[in-house]
C-alpha positions in Angstrom: -1.1 15.8 5.5 -2.8 19.1 5.2 -2.6 22.9 5.3 -5.5 25.1 6.2 -6.2 28.7 6.8 -8.8 30.2 9.0 -10.1 32.4 6.1 -10.3 29.4 3.8 -12.3 27.4 6.2 -14.5 30.3 7.0 -15.2 30.8 3.3 -16.0 27.2 2.9 -18.3 27.1 5.8 -20.2 30.0 4.1 -21.0 27.6 1.4 -19.0 29.2 -1.3 -16.7 27.2 -3.4 -13.0 27.7 -2.4 -10.5 27.3 -5.2 -7.3 25.9 -3.4 -6.8 22.5 -2.2 -4.3 21.9 0.6 -1.4 19.5 1.2 -1.3 17.4 4.0 -2.9 20.5 5.1 -7.7 21.3 5.0 -8.1 20.4 1.4 -9.4 23.9 0.7 -6.7 26.3 -0.5 -7.5 29.9 -1.5 -6.5 31.3 -5.0 -3.7 33.9 -5.0 -2.7 35.5 -8.3 0.4 37.7 -7.8 3.8 38.3 -9.6 6.2 36.0 -8.2 9.8 35.4 -7.9 10.1 31.6 -7.3 12.7 29.3 -6.0 13.3 26.2 -8.1 10.8 27.3 -10.8 13.4 27.7 -13.5 11.4 25.4 -15.9 8.7 27.9 -16.1 10.8 30.4 -17.8 12.4 30.4 -21.2 16.0 29.8 -21.0 18.2 29.9 -17.8 17.3 32.1 -15.0 19.9 34.7 -13.8 21.2 34.8 -10.2 20.4 31.2 -9.4 21.0 30.6 -5.7 23.1 27.9 -4.0 20.4 25.6 -2.5 22.8 24.7 0.3 22.3 28.2 1.6 18.8 27.7 2.5 15.4 29.2 1.2 16.2 31.5 -1.7 14.3 32.9 -4.8 14.8 32.8 -8.5 13.0 35.1 -10.9 10.1 33.3 -12.7 6.4 33.9 -13.5 3.7 33.9 -10.8 2.6 30.7 -9.0 -0.7 30.5 -7.3 -0.8 27.3 -5.2 1.7 24.6 -4.0 1.5 21.1 -2.6 4.2 18.7 -1.3 4.1 14.9 -1.1 6.9 12.6 0.1 9.3 13.4 -2.5 7.5 15.5 -5.0 6.1 19.0 -5.3 3.4 20.4 -7.6 2.1 23.9 -8.1 -0.5 25.9 -10.1 0.6 29.0 -11.8 -1.6 32.1 -11.9 -2.3 31.2 -15.6 -3.9 28.0 -14.1 -1.4 25.6 -15.7 0.0 22.8 -13.5 3.5 22.0 -12.9 5.4 19.2 -11.0 8.8 18.2 -10.0 10.8 15.7 -7.8 10.2 11.9 -7.4 8.3 10.3 -10.1 8.6 6.6 -9.4 4.9 5.9 -9.4 4.0 8.8 -12.0 3.1 11.1 -9.5 4.4 14.0 -11.5 1.8 13.5 -14.2 4.0 14.1 -17.1 3.4 10.6 -18.7 6.6 9.2 -17.4 8.2 7.7 -14.5 11.4 9.9 -14.7 12.4 12.0 -11.7 12.6 15.8 -12.4 14.9 18.3 -10.6 13.0 21.2 -12.1 9.4 21.8 -12.9 7.6 20.0 -15.8 4.2 20.9 -17.1 1.3 18.4 -16.6 -0.6 18.0 -19.9 -1.8 21.3 -21.7 -4.8 22.2 -19.6 -4.9 25.8 -18.3 -7.9 25.3 -16.1 -6.5 23.9 -12.8 -8.0 25.4 -9.6 -6.6 23.3 -6.8 -3.9 20.7 -5.9 -3.1 18.3 -3.1 -0.3 15.8 -3.0 -0.3 12.3 -1.3 2.7 10.2 -0.4 3.3 9.2 -4.1 0.3 10.3 -6.0 -1.5 13.7 -6.8 -5.2 15.0 -7.1 -6.3 18.2 -8.6 -9.6 20.0 -9.3 -10.2 22.0 -12.4 -12.1 25.2 -12.8 -15.2 23.3 -14.2 -15.4 21.4 -10.9 -13.9 18.0 -12.4 -11.5 16.0 -10.3 -8.3 14.3 -11.6 -5.8 12.2 -9.9 -2.4 10.3 -11.0 0.3 8.3 -9.6 0.3 5.3 -7.2 -3.0 3.4 -7.2 -2.2 0.2 -5.4 -5.2 0.7 -3.0 -7.5 2.5 -5.4 -6.7 6.0 -4.1 -6.9 7.6 -7.6 -10.7 6.9 -7.5 -10.9 5.7 -11.3 -12.4 2.4 -10.5 -9.0 0.5 -10.9 -5.8 -0.1 -9.0 -3.6 0.7 -12.1 -0.8 3.3 -11.6 -1.4 6.4 -13.9 1.4 8.5 -15.2 -1.0 11.2 -16.3 -4.3 12.7 -14.9 -7.2 10.5 -15.0 -10.9 11.9 -14.3 -12.4 10.8 -11.1 -16.0 9.9 -12.0 -18.3 12.3 -13.9 -19.3 14.8 -11.2 -18.5 18.5 -11.9 -19.3 19.9 -8.3 -15.9 19.0 -6.5 -14.9 21.6 -4.0 -11.8 20.4 -2.2 -9.6 17.3 -2.1 -7.1 16.0 0.3 -4.6 13.1 -0.7 -3.1 11.0 2.1 -1.0 8.1 1.9 -3.3 5.6 0.1 -6.8 7.1 0.7 -8.3 10.3 -0.7 -11.3 12.4 0.6 -13.0 15.2 -1.1 -15.9 17.6 -0.6 -18.6 18.7 -3.1 -20.3 22.1 -3.4 -23.5 20.5 -2.1 -21.6 19.9 1.3 -21.3 16.2 0.8 -18.0 14.3 1.6 -16.6 11.4 -0.4 -13.7 9.1 0.4 -12.0 6.3 -1.5 -8.7 4.1 -1.5 -7.4 2.1 1.4 -9.8 1.3 4.3 -7.9 -1.2 6.5 -8.4 1.1 9.5 -11.8 2.6 8.5 -10.3 5.7 7.4 -13.0 6.2 4.7 -15.5 6.7 7.5 -18.0 4.3 6.0 -17.2 1.2 8.3 -14.6 -1.3 7.8 -16.0 -2.7 4.6 -14.9 -2.6 1.9 -11.0 -3.1 2.6 -10.4 -0.7 -0.3 -12.7 1.3 -2.7 -11.6 2.2 -6.1 -14.2 4.9 -6.4 -15.7 7.7 -4.3 -18.1 6.4 -1.6 -20.2 9.0 0.4 -19.6 9.4 4.1 -23.0 9.3 5.7 -25.7 11.6 4.5 -24.6 15.0 6.0 -24.5 17.9 3.6 -22.7 20.4 6.0 -19.0 19.4 5.4 -16.8 22.4 4.9 -13.3 20.7 4.6 -11.5 17.5 5.1 -7.9 16.4 5.7 -6.2 13.0 5.4 -3.4 11.5 7.4 -1.6 8.1 6.9 -4.7 6.0 8.0 -6.9 8.6 9.7 -9.2 11.5 8.5 -10.6 14.7 10.1 -13.1 17.1 8.8 -14.8 20.4 9.9 -18.7 21.0 9.4 -20.3 24.3 8.7 -21.4 24.6 12.3 -17.9 24.6 13.5 -17.8 21.1 14.8 -14.7 18.8 14.2 -14.9 15.2 13.3 -12.3 12.5 13.0 -12.3 8.7 12.1 -9.9 5.8 11.3 -6.8 4.6 13.1 -6.3 5.8 16.5 -3.4 4.0 17.9 -1.6 7.2 18.8 -4.6 9.3 19.8 -4.8 11.0 16.4 -8.5 11.1 16.4 -8.5 13.4 19.4 -11.6 11.7 20.9 -9.8 10.9 24.4 -9.0 7.1 23.8 -6.8 4.9 21.5 -9.7 3.0 19.9 -10.3 3.5 16.2 -13.5 4.9 14.9 -15.3 3.5 11.7 -17.5 6.6 11.2 -17.1 10.2 11.9 -16.8 11.0 15.8 -17.0 14.4 17.2 -13.8 15.8 18.7 -15.0 17.3 22.0 -17.8 19.9 22.0 -16.3 23.0 20.7 -18.1 24.7 17.8 -15.4 27.3 16.9 -13.2 25.0 14.8 -12.2 26.7 11.6 -9.6 24.1 9.9 -7.8 21.1 10.7 -4.6 19.5 9.3 -3.7 15.7 9.4 -0.1 14.6 9.6 1.2 10.9 9.7 -0.5 9.9 13.1 -1.3 13.4 14.6 -3.5 16.4 13.6 -3.5 20.2 14.5 -6.3 22.7 14.1 -7.1 26.3 14.6 -10.1 27.9 16.4 -12.0 31.1 15.5 -10.3 33.0 18.3 -6.9 32.3 16.8 -5.7 29.4 19.2 -3.9 26.5 17.9 -4.4 22.7 19.1 -2.8 19.5 18.2 -3.2 15.8 19.3 -1.9 12.4 18.4 1.7 10.9 18.2 4.4 13.2 19.5 7.8 11.3 19.1 9.3 14.3 17.2 7.5 17.2 18.9 5.0 17.5 16.2 2.5 18.5 18.6 4.3 21.5 19.5 4.5 20.7 23.2 6.7 18.4 25.3 5.6 15.1 26.5 4.2 12.0 24.9 1.1 11.4 22.8 -2.0 13.2 23.4 -5.6 11.7 23.0 -7.4 14.9 23.1 -6.6 18.4 21.7 -3.8 20.3 23.7 -3.3 23.9 23.3 0.0 25.0 21.7 1.3 28.0 23.6 -0.6 31.0 24.6 -0.9 32.9 21.3 -4.2 33.8 19.9 -2.9 35.0 16.6 -2.6 31.8 14.6 -4.4 31.9 11.3 -3.5 28.8 9.3 -1.8 25.4 10.2 -0.3 22.7 8.0 0.7 19.2 8.8 2.9 16.6 6.9 4.4 13.3 8.0 5.8 14.3 11.5 6.3 18.0 10.8 3.9 21.0 11.4 3.9 24.6 10.3 1.6 27.3 11.2 1.1 31.1 10.2 0.4 34.0 12.6 -1.6 37.2 11.7 1.4 39.2 11.7 2.9 37.1 8.7 5.5 35.1 10.7 5.8 31.5 9.8 6.7 28.9 12.6 7.4 25.2 12.2 8.1 22.3 14.7 8.6 18.6 15.0 10.6 16.3 12.8 13.8 18.1 11.4 15.8 15.4 10.0 16.0 16.9 6.7 16.5 20.5 8.0 12.9 21.3 7.2 12.6 23.6 10.2 15.1 26.0 8.5 17.0 26.6 11.8 20.3 25.5 10.6 20.2 22.2 12.4 18.6 18.7 12.3 17.3 18.8 15.7 13.7 18.1 16.3 11.7 20.8 18.0 9.0 20.4 20.6 7.8 24.1 20.4 7.0 26.4 17.3 10.3 27.7 15.7 10.3 30.8 13.7 11.2 30.5 10.1 13.8 33.3 9.5 12.9 36.9 10.2 10.4 37.4 7.4 6.9 38.6 8.3 5.3 38.4 4.9 4.6 34.7 4.7 1.1 33.8 3.5 -1.4 30.9 4.4 -0.2 29.2 1.3 2.3 26.6 2.3 2.9 22.9 2.3 4.6 21.0 5.1 6.5 17.6 5.3 10.0 16.3 4.9 10.4 19.4 2.6 8.4 22.6 3.0 7.3 25.1 0.4 5.8 28.5 1.3 4.7 31.7 -0.4 5.3 35.3 0.6 3.2 38.3 0.2 5.2 39.5 -2.9 4.3 36.1 -4.6 7.8 34.5 -4.1 7.9 30.8 -3.5 10.7 29.4 -1.0 11.2 25.7 -0.6 13.7 23.9 1.8 14.5 20.6 3.4 14.8 17.2 1.9 15.9 17.3 -1.7 16.9 13.8 -2.4 14.6 13.5 -5.5 14.9 17.2 -6.7 11.6 18.1 -4.9 12.9 21.7 -4.2 13.0 22.2 -7.9 16.2 23.9 -8.1 17.9 21.5 -10.6 19.9 19.8 -7.9 19.4 17.2 -5.2 21.4 19.0 -2.6 19.8 19.5 1.0 18.5 23.1 1.6 18.3 24.1 5.2 
């Protein structure tokens, strides 16, 4: 459940700390600080916004201050503004909004009073974020220890994960979390029933970060429902955990308890994990997917794939994101394309028909690599505007309603 851009992964592989974490999408997200007009961000301004758009009309924009990063869970959304404040909205059953309550919000509410948030990622019903001082914080559902605070207690406000101040990127899955540090080490915690932590099958779950092997060359990581994938600084791709649908891309359906290399390519620049599939981009701009394909989430026709299969013939893909059974990707010409599950209109094509090939989102050619995909999708344009569409049952579009937008 991640979004990754080639630029972000290349920066990470160069050893520098990247400031934005991705949502179901690499956990490394770049910082963008731009003036914005934002859909559903009314709570970030004082008083009512003029010209509020009808959500049923599809993606639209409202006037509001700049936003610099976005993450989408199952029914909630979070974003970091250009002033480094953090805001969340949508479902809050498990406290995933971090506002100290379990009350759903149809418009953004601020998370605490800190103004030092650097990156954000949303799991199914929890959220994790990194601050500019390199500390890591999580909140929401914690049934399997996915918050990493040493307990299984649900948290309605951010709690710090350990004492490290060198966290570089984080990825939140369904009930397990993985993160990289600036020294290139990789750490995972939470549910481990399918060995998705990459440390073997024991323990059943871990309530605090556990290092994955001894390598110090991890560039980015992404977490799906019960599998994990990561890219190293040498351009190799590795996956582990559940593999019942071929989501590890290793050519078979057997799970892996520790990282297993995907093929022999050394040009992978980023990978994004969905529920039981994954997609990745290579340095030459090609796009590849593998795993379960019941909704067309691999971007090709046919059944599941146990090894990476190329999506179309384009060589201009610059970033990809995956969430649940939907995927989106950006091309270098600024066009955004999505495919797979469309049950909530998240492909923005005016239907609820699932798509087995990339479908262009509107006519705009100004989308950026900062987007989050799932049952609802949020994405930024070059002018800094944030657009959201798809499922809105819990107010996760942030437009003060619970009406579907497609």
